[in-house]
C-alpha positions in Angstrom: 126.2 135.2 98.5 129.8 135.0 97.2 131.0 133.5 100.5 128.4 130.7 100.3 129.5 129.8 96.7 133.2 129.8 97.7 132.4 127.8 100.9 130.4 125.2 98.9 133.2 124.9 96.3 135.9 124.5 99.1 133.7 121.9 100.9 133.2 119.9 97.7 137.0 120.0 96.9 137.9 118.8 100.5 135.2 116.1 100.4 136.4 114.9 96.9 140.1 114.8 98.0 139.1 112.8 101.2 140.6 115.6 103.4 137.3 116.2 105.0 134.4 113.9 105.8 131.1 115.6 106.8 129.6 112.2 107.4 132.3 111.3 109.9 132.0 114.8 111.6 128.2 114.3 112.0 128.7 110.7 113.3 131.3 112.1 115.8 129.1 114.9 117.2 125.8 113.1 117.1 126.2 111.4 120.6 126.5 114.9 122.1 123.0 115.7 120.8 121.4 112.5 122.3 120.0 114.6 125.2 117.7 116.3 122.6 116.0 113.0 121.6 112.4 113.0 122.7 111.2 110.2 125.1 108.5 109.0 122.6 110.7 109.4 119.5 111.5 105.7 119.1 107.9 104.7 119.7 106.6 107.2 117.1 109.1 105.9 114.6 108.0 102.3 115.1 104.3 103.3 114.8 105.1 105.1 111.5 107.6 102.7 109.9 107.4 99.4 111.8 109.4 97.6 114.4 112.5 97.2 112.1 113.1 100.9 111.7 116.7 102.1 112.3 116.2 104.7 115.0 119.9 105.7 115.2 120.2 106.3 111.5 117.0 108.6 111.4 118.1 110.5 114.4 121.6 111.1 112.9 119.8 112.4 109.8 117.9 114.9 112.0 121.2 116.1 113.7 122.8 116.4 110.3 120.0 118.5 108.9 120.0 120.8 111.9 123.8 121.3 111.8 123.8 121.9 108.0 121.0 124.4 108.4 122.9 126.3 111.2 126.1 126.4 109.1 124.2 127.6 106.0 122.4 130.3 107.9 125.6 131.6 109.4 127.1 131.7 105.9 124.1 133.7 104.7 124.6 136.3 107.5 128.4 136.2 107.2 128.7 139.7 105.9 126.6 141.1 108.7 127.3 138.6 111.5 126.2 139.5 115.0 124.7 137.9 118.1 121.1 138.2 116.9 121.9 136.5 113.5 123.8 133.7 115.2 120.9 133.1 117.6 118.5 133.2 114.7 120.6 130.6 112.8 120.5 128.3 115.8 116.7 128.7 116.1 116.2 127.9 112.4 118.5 124.9 112.8 116.6 123.7 115.8 113.2 124.0 114.0 114.6 121.9 111.1 115.9 119.4 113.7 112.4 119.2 115.2 110.6 119.0 111.9 110.7 115.2 111.5 109.4 114.7 115.1 106.5 117.1 114.5 105.5 115.2 111.4 105.6 111.9 113.4 103.5 113.4 116.1 101.0 114.7 113.6 100.9 111.2 111.9 100.2 109.6 115.3 97.4 112.0 116.2 95.8 111.5 112.8 95.9 107.7 113.4 94.5 107.7 116.9 91.0 107.5 115.4 92.1 104.5 113.4 93.6 102.9 116.5 90.3 103.5 118.3 88.5 101.5 115.7 91.0 98.7 115.6 91.4 98.1 119.3 88.1 96.2 119.9 88.9 93.8 117.1 92.3 93.1 118.5 90.8 92.6 122.0 88.3 90.1 120.5 91.2 88.0 119.1 92.9 88.2 122.4 89.8 87.1 124.2 89.8 83.8 122.1 93.4 83.2 123.1 92.7 83.8 126.8 90.2 81.0 126.7 93.1 78.6 126.2 96.1 80.3 127.7 97.0 82.5 130.7 96.9 86.3 130.0 100.7 86.7 129.7 101.0 83.8 127.2 97.9 85.0 125.3 99.5 88.5 125.0 102.7 87.0 123.7 100.9 84.8 121.1 98.7 87.7 120.0 101.7 89.9 118.9 102.2 87.9 115.7 98.6 88.6 114.4 98.1 92.0 116.1 97.8 95.2 113.9 101.2 96.6 113.2 100.6 99.7 115.2 100.1 97.7 118.4 103.2 95.5 118.1 105.8 97.8 119.7 103.5 98.5 122.7 102.7 94.8 123.1 106.4 93.8 123.0 107.1 96.2 125.8 104.0 95.1 127.8 104.9 91.4 127.6 108.6 92.1 128.3 107.7 93.8 131.6 105.4 91.1 132.6 107.9 88.3 131.8 110.6 90.3 133.7 108.5 89.8 136.9 106.4 93.0 137.1 103.1 91.7 138.4 101.6 95.1 139.1 99.1 96.9 136.9 101.8 99.4 135.7 102.7 97.5 132.4 99.1 97.4 131.4 98.6 101.1 132.2 101.8 102.0 130.3 100.3 100.3 127.2 97.0 102.2 127.7 98.9 105.5 127.9 100.8 104.7 124.7 97.4 104.2 123.0 95.2 106.8 124.7 92.0 106.0 122.9 88.5 105.4 124.2 88.2 102.8 127.0 91.9 101.6 126.7 92.5 102.3 130.4 89.3 100.3 131.4 90.1 97.4 129.1 93.7 97.1 130.4 92.5 97.1 134.0 90.0 94.3 133.1 92.8 92.4 131.4 95.0 92.8 134.5 92.3 91.5 136.8 91.7 88.6 134.5 95.3 87.7 134.7 95.2 87.8 138.6 92.0 85.8 138.9 92.0 82.1 140.0 91.0 79.3 137.6 87.6 79.0 139.4 86.4 82.5 138.6 88.3 82.9 135.4 85.2 82.0 133.3 83.1 84.7 135.1 85.8 87.3 134.5 86.2 86.2 130.9 82.5 86.7 130.3 82.7 90.2 131.7 85.7 90.9 129.5 83.8 89.4 126.5 80.7 91.6 127.1 82.9 94.7 127.3 84.7 93.8 124.1 81.4 93.2 122.3 80.2 96.6 123.5 83.3 98.2 122.1 82.9 96.4 118.8 79.3 97.7 118.5 80.5 101.2 119.2 83.2 100.9 116.6 80.7 99.6 114.0 78.3 102.4 114.8 81.2 104.9 114.4 82.1 103.4 111.0 78.5 103.5 109.9 78.1 107.1 111.1 81.3 108.1 109.2 80.1 106.3 106.0 76.7 108.0 106.3 78.4 111.4 106.8 80.6 110.8 103.8 77.6 109.9 101.7 75.6 113.0 102.9 78.6 115.3 102.1 78.8 113.8 98.6 75.1 114.1 98.1 75.1 117.8 99.2 78.1 118.4 96.9 76.2 116.9 94.0 73.0 118.9 94.8 75.1 122.1 95.1 76.8 121.4 91.8 73.5 120.6 90.1 71.8 123.6 91.5 74.7 125.9 90.6 74.7 124.5 87.1 71.0 125.1 86.7 71.3 128.7 88.0 74.2 129.4 85.6 72.2 128.1 82.6 69.2 130.2 83.6 71.4 133.3 83.9 72.9 132.6 80.5 69.5 132.1 79.0 68.2 135.4 80.5 71.3 137.3 79.2 70.8 135.8 75.7 67.1 136.8 75.7 67.9 140.3 76.9 70.5 140.7 74.1 67.9 139.6 71.5 
């Protein structure tokens, strides 16, 4: 414990006298930890905080927290330092480093249900735009009014299409980013709608419209079911509380009568 206190005091003195900068040290070593960045980390950050989030700043914070934890744990084991304690310190540091990512993953999974309910309504607004524009143009115009959670994925989808990718891959990538009910099927329909000639566009649009309406009905049914379940749970809770209260009063009355 004494080593930790002495080390903290020395670190504070060096920081105050500008002889040491932990921030500069973290900034210098952070690029070496880039290989640890998860593939979907940027996407998860944008889902959680919006498109303007500073990914580099938040990742640097993760690296800093991990390094500080490792150093702290090594100081804790300094009097009895061995290979096992060093490995344990690195494991704890790595867990701290992964903590933010785990929270982002959990947030995304919790919001998949919300995405599932929002997708049909976004597709309905997209359908209206497709009546007046080509699919790529409609997708670009839909970004402004799309739910915040869809915007990063839509930006990537439109960028790939505008870069000349005329395959189904950009649409499938979007569906994989938002792996909710019927997203794959809807993206395939959207791709076919974009490929279709002007003559049969109306027929394909009607098919797309029917599918979107079906999804909207499912979303409404799901919302109604959830509302009903919430009301049922509240009713059961009230009945349970009322029944428990009555039983308690009856027991108290019986005890008072027995005492008399």
